[in-house]
C-alpha positions as CSV (number, residue, x, y, z in Angstrom):
1,M,38.4,42.0,11.6
2,S,39.1,38.4,12.6
3,E,40.7,35.9,10.4
4,D,40.3,32.1,10.7
5,L,43.4,30.4,11.9
6,R,44.4,27.4,9.8
7,I,47.1,24.8,10.7
8,E,48.2,22.8,7.8
9,G,50.2,19.6,7.8
10,L,48.9,18.5,11.3
11,E,47.8,15.1,9.9
12,I,51.3,14.5,8.4
13,C,52.9,15.6,11.7
14,M,50.8,13.2,13.7
15,L,51.5,10.4,11.3
16,N,55.2,11.0,11.5
17,L,55.0,11.1,15.3
18,N,53.0,7.9,15.5
19,N,55.5,6.2,13.1
20,A,58.5,7.3,15.3
21,L,56.7,6.1,18.5
22,S,56.0,2.7,16.9
23,K,59.7,2.4,15.8
24,I,60.8,3.2,19.3
25,K,58.5,0.6,20.8
26,N,59.6,-2.1,18.3
27,V,63.3,-1.4,18.8
28,S,62.9,-1.2,22.6
29,M,61.0,-4.5,22.7
30,R,63.8,-6.2,20.6
31,A,66.4,-4.8,23.1
32,I,64.4,-6.0,26.0
33,Q,64.2,-9.5,24.4
34,D,68.0,-9.4,23.9
35,C,68.5,-8.6,27.6
36,A,66.0,-11.4,28.6
37,D,67.8,-13.9,26.5
38,D,71.2,-12.8,28.0
39,L,69.8,-13.1,31.5
40,L,68.4,-16.5,30.8
41,S,71.7,-17.7,29.5
42,D,73.5,-16.5,32.7
43,A,70.8,-17.9,34.9
44,K,71.0,-21.3,33.3
45,S,74.8,-21.4,33.8
46,E,74.3,-20.6,37.5
47,A,71.3,-22.9,38.1
48,P,72.0,-26.0,40.3
49,I,72.6,-29.2,38.5
50,K,71.2,-32.5,39.7
51,T,69.8,-34.1,36.5
52,G,69.9,-31.0,34.2
53,T,66.1,-30.7,34.2
54,L,66.2,-27.4,36.0
55,R,68.6,-25.8,33.5
56,R,66.6,-27.2,30.5
57,S,63.3,-25.8,31.9
58,G,64.5,-22.1,31.6
59,F,62.4,-20.0,29.3
60,V,61.8,-16.5,28.0
61,R,58.2,-15.8,27.1
62,K,56.6,-12.7,25.6
63,I,53.9,-11.3,27.7
64,S,51.6,-8.3,27.1
65,N,54.0,-5.6,28.2
66,G,57.4,-7.3,28.0
67,Y,59.0,-10.6,28.6
68,E,58.9,-13.1,31.4
69,I,62.0,-15.1,32.3
70,G,61.8,-18.2,34.5
71,F,62.2,-21.9,35.1
72,G,59.1,-24.0,35.0
73,G,57.3,-27.0,33.8
74,E,57.9,-30.1,35.9
75,A,60.7,-28.2,37.7
76,S,58.7,-25.1,38.8
77,N,58.4,-26.1,42.5
78,Y,62.0,-27.4,42.5
79,A,63.2,-24.2,40.8
80,I,61.7,-22.0,43.6
81,V,63.2,-24.1,46.4
82,Q,66.6,-24.2,44.7
83,H,66.6,-20.5,44.1
84,E,65.7,-19.5,47.6
85,R,67.5,-22.0,49.8
86,L,70.9,-20.6,50.6
87,D,71.8,-23.5,52.9
88,F,71.7,-26.2,50.1
89,S,75.0,-27.5,48.8
90,H,75.4,-28.1,45.0
91,P,78.2,-30.6,44.5
92,R,77.5,-30.9,40.8
93,G,77.6,-27.1,40.2
94,G,75.3,-24.2,40.4
95,K,74.0,-22.1,43.3
96,A,71.0,-20.4,44.9
97,K,69.8,-17.1,43.6
98,Y,70.7,-18.2,40.1
99,L,68.2,-15.8,38.4
100,E,68.3,-13.0,40.9
101,D,72.1,-12.6,41.0
102,P,72.7,-12.3,37.3
103,F,69.8,-9.8,37.1
104,K,71.3,-7.6,39.8
105,R,74.8,-7.9,38.3
106,N,73.7,-6.9,34.8
107,L,70.8,-4.5,35.5
108,K,72.8,-1.3,34.7
109,A,74.1,-2.8,31.5
110,Y,70.6,-3.9,30.5
111,I,69.2,-0.4,31.2
112,N,72.0,1.2,29.2
113,Y,71.6,-1.3,26.3
114,I,67.8,-0.7,26.1
115,G,68.3,3.1,26.3
116,D,71.0,3.1,23.6
117,K,68.9,0.9,21.3
118,S,65.8,3.0,21.8
119,K,67.3,6.3,20.6
120,V,65.9,7.4,17.4
């Protein structure tokens, strides 16, 4: 004789799982924003100074799957050139690779920070 198999509480289980996933996503995105803000701060302090426009143009912007960090506006072409040209001198301070270097230097710390914050 066969009996019908019934699973009870599946809806509650799925609701709890979805709530946990949502919490992880929200906490992770806040941690990513923290890292993006930290990176921008470091990058601004390493960006070359001529008039200060480049440093003031730095931004963190939310995009669909994370955050974008950069330097733009009127300074976008200037920002790219200043970032890439290792042969330029910067008598008023700053240096080339002002975004890349802090990112590489802090990458492990950012990964650990996001991982630690994302634990439920």
